[in-house]
Residue, then its C-alpha position, 0 to 999 in steps of 0.5 A: x492478539x496484540x494491537x501494538x503499532x495500531x496494526x489491524x487485528x486481521x492483518x496480525x492474524x494474516x501475517x501469523x498464518x502466512x508465516x506458518x504456511x511459509x515455514x511448513x507448519x501449515x503444509x501444502x494441501x492441508x486445511x486451516x482450522x475453522x473460523x470458529x477455532x481460529x477465533x477462539x484460539x486467538x481471541x478475535x471476532x469472526x469478522x477478524x478471522x474472515x478478514x485474515x482469510x480473505x487476505x490469504x485468499x487474495x494472495x493465492x495462499x489458500x483456496x476457500x470452498x463452502x463445506x470444505x474449508x480453507x486449503x493451503x495451495x501454491x500461490x500463482x506466479x505474480x508481480x513482485x508487488x501486490x497491493x490491497x486497497x479496500x481501506x486507509x490502512x491497506x493503502x498505508x501498508x502496501x509499501x511497508x518495509x520497502x525502503x524509500x529512496x529520495x532522489x531530489x527535494x525541490x521547493x517550488x510555487x505551484x504552477x497552473x499545470x501542476x494545479x490542474x494535474x493535482x488539484x493544488x492552488x496556483x502560487x502556493x509553496x510546496x516541496x516536491x520530493x522525487x523518490x523510488x521504492x526499492x529493495x536492495x538488488x531488486x528493481x524499483x517497484x514505484x517512482x513517485x513525486x510527493x508534494x508537501x506544503x513547504x511549512x511541514x516539509x522534512x529534509x532528505x536526511x530525515x527521510x533516510x530510514x523511512x520504511x512506512x508510507x510517506x504520508x503516514x510518516x508525515x502524519x506522525x511527525x505532525x502528531x496526526x493520523x491519516x484519516x482519509x485518502x482520495x485516489x485515482x488510478x489510470x493506465x499510462x505508457x511510461x515516459x522516457x524519464x519515468x522509464x529511466x528511473x524504473x529501468x524499463x522501456x519508454x512506452x511500456x504499460x504502467x499504472x499511475x496513481x494520484x492520491x490526496x492524504x488528509x489528517x484530522x479535520x481534513x488537514x492536507x498532508x501530502x499529494x502524491x503522483x506514483x507510477x508502477x510498472x505494469x509487470x511489477x505491480x498488481x492492485x487487488x480489491x474485493x467488493x460486495x453489495x451492501x448487506x452482504x456478509x464479509x468473506 
């Protein structure tokens, strides 16, 4: 399978299978080819096949049973935005193709309050971008504030057509790749300002993520604070004990 644009092979295979399911080529109730057949057909490893099937299972598109195989099923009704977060690539991919709409760009010096909240240094110069991720004729799925060191901050015009992760765009612009992400996710109630941007009621449940993105040699790229309405977002992960075989 092609690896253009550095998209992981398991995701390419998963996208191919999802397309076949949506087109009816793999109809409801049918069994997918076995892991061995898929690996031989697409010339990928068993681990890659299992990663692709795992993603389909997490999206509710297949039901996997030992001794039976992977059967296509109707996906459950779910929030409009479901994210997988096991790897750096997963985090970078989950806003792919959702347009970034920049609301404001403000240069500032880090205050004590911002430093305490985001782990930045008091007095350093940053540009704060206020932004939404929103598809046409659909409600916003996330409201974010992104903090970029002033020296490397782009203009609003440069971000007009961004449909990938902001951190990924910044890394590419600087000739880097995102090598590491620290993140924290907590439950919150929407403030009036957050609710206004997201077209929700103030006090409604939401998730807030704070992420620190790093390039090579732990170069800081971006710090973000993002808010996701509880009824539009699901965060999914599957964990295994050390030594367990991947699904």
